[in-house]
Each structure stands twice: as structure tokens, then as C-alpha cells.
N, C-alpha and C positions, 0 to 999 in steps of 0.2 A: 394517480397510479393505480392500475388494476390490481386487485388482490391476486390475480393469477398471472401476473407479469413474470416472465422467465428472468432468471438472474442475468442471462446474456443480453437482455434488453435494458438493463439498468445502466444509467450514465455513470454511476459510481463504480460499477464493475468494469465498464469500458475504459474509463480513465485510469483505473488501477492496472489494467492489462497494458495499456500504452506506457505507463510509468515503468512497468516491469521490463518491457522491451527496451526502453531508453536506458535503463540502468544496466541491463545486460550488455548493451553496446558500449556503454561507458566503462564498465569494469573489464572489458576485453583488452583494454590498454594498460591495465595494472601490471606490475612486475610478475613474472612467472612464480617467483618465490611466495607470492601472496595468494596463489590459487586455492590453497587449502586453509588460508587464514581469512583475511578481511573480505576477499572476493566471495568466498563461499558463504560467509556470514551475511554479507549484503544481499546476495542473490536469494538466500533462504528467506530472509525477511521480506524482500520485495515480492516474492512469489506468494508469501503468506497473505498478503493483502487481498488480492482477488480471490484466492482460495477460500479465505474465511468469509468473505462476502457471499460467495456462492454457497458455502456450507450453511451459513446463517439463513440464507433465503430458503434453503431446503428444510429447515426446522419447522415443526408443527406449532410450537408454542412461542409466544412473543418474548418471553424471558430468555429462551435459548437463542432466538434470533439476535436479540440485543447483545447477548454475551459474545457471540461470534463477531458481530460488527464492532464491538469494543476491542476484541483481540486484533482485528484488522487495523483499527485506529492506533492501537499500541505499536503494531509493527511499523506504522508510518513514523512514529517517534523514534523507534529503534533505527530505522533507515536513516533518518535525519542525522542522528548522532554519529552513525558510521560514516556518513558522507563528510561531516565536519572533521572527523579523524582522518579520513582520506585526504582532505585538503591540508590538514596539519602535516601529513607525511609527504606532501607534494605529489600525490598520485593523481589529483585532479586540480584544475585551476579554479581561481575565484569565480570566473565566468561560468564554468561547468557547475560549480557548487550552487551559484545563484539560480541558474536555470532549473536545477533539481529542486531547490528549496521552493521555488515558485510553483512547480508542479505538485509538490507535496502539500503546500499550503492550500492550493485549489482543491486537491483531493480530500484534504482534511475537512474543508468546509462541506463538500458533498457528503462525506461520511457522517459528519455531525448532523446534517439535515436528514439523512436517511435514518439515523438512530432516533432523532426526534419524531420522524414520521412513524416509525415502528412503535415508539413509546406511546404515541397519541392514539393509534388505531385500536379498535376494539379487539378483544381476544376472539 
């Protein structure tokens, strides 16, 4: 990975953007009464993932970069929890939940790898 690689070229950012689009489409089917409840919360945290990856990539110091990448990873866990709750409330099906969880797991692995890469590289 080039030291000058733009965040828009990172696989972890591309996958997080795709997840955000998928989740936006999924939550469009939620009840209107949830637009300012769980839908808003889910959308905020899924958008937080690529946003924090981008912000972390723009930081000058390794410690700051890793902090923002860790926030992005935390948002993935938050999203996962909210999707389980959505399934409990019958807003999504087991199949929809499973599809999302697979995407989240794959993105989590990419995120962990990117955090390790940033941890290992020289200041």
C-alpha cells in the first residue's frame, strides 16, 4: 500500500461505502414511525464507518489515524447490534440480517487488517 494512497482507493473504504448504500436501501422499508428512531440511528452509524476511515486517513500521526479507524470499527459493532434489534422487532428478516452480518464481518476483517497495517508502519 502506497503511503500516498488516497482514502477513496482503499478497499476498506470502498466496502464500507457499499455497506452504507445497502443499509440505506434496507432501512427504506422500515415503518415511517421509526424514521427518527432506529432508522436514523442505523443510518448515522453506517455513515460513520467510511467517514471515520476517510478522516483517519487524513491524519498526520499514526496514533490519530488508528483512533479514527477504531471509531469506524466501533460503529460496525453498533450497526450490528441495531440490526439484531431490527430483526427482533420484525423490521428485517433473518435472511436480511444474515446478509448484513456477512458484510459487516468481512468489513470488520478489512478494518482490523488496516488497523494492523497502520500500527506496524513507521511514523
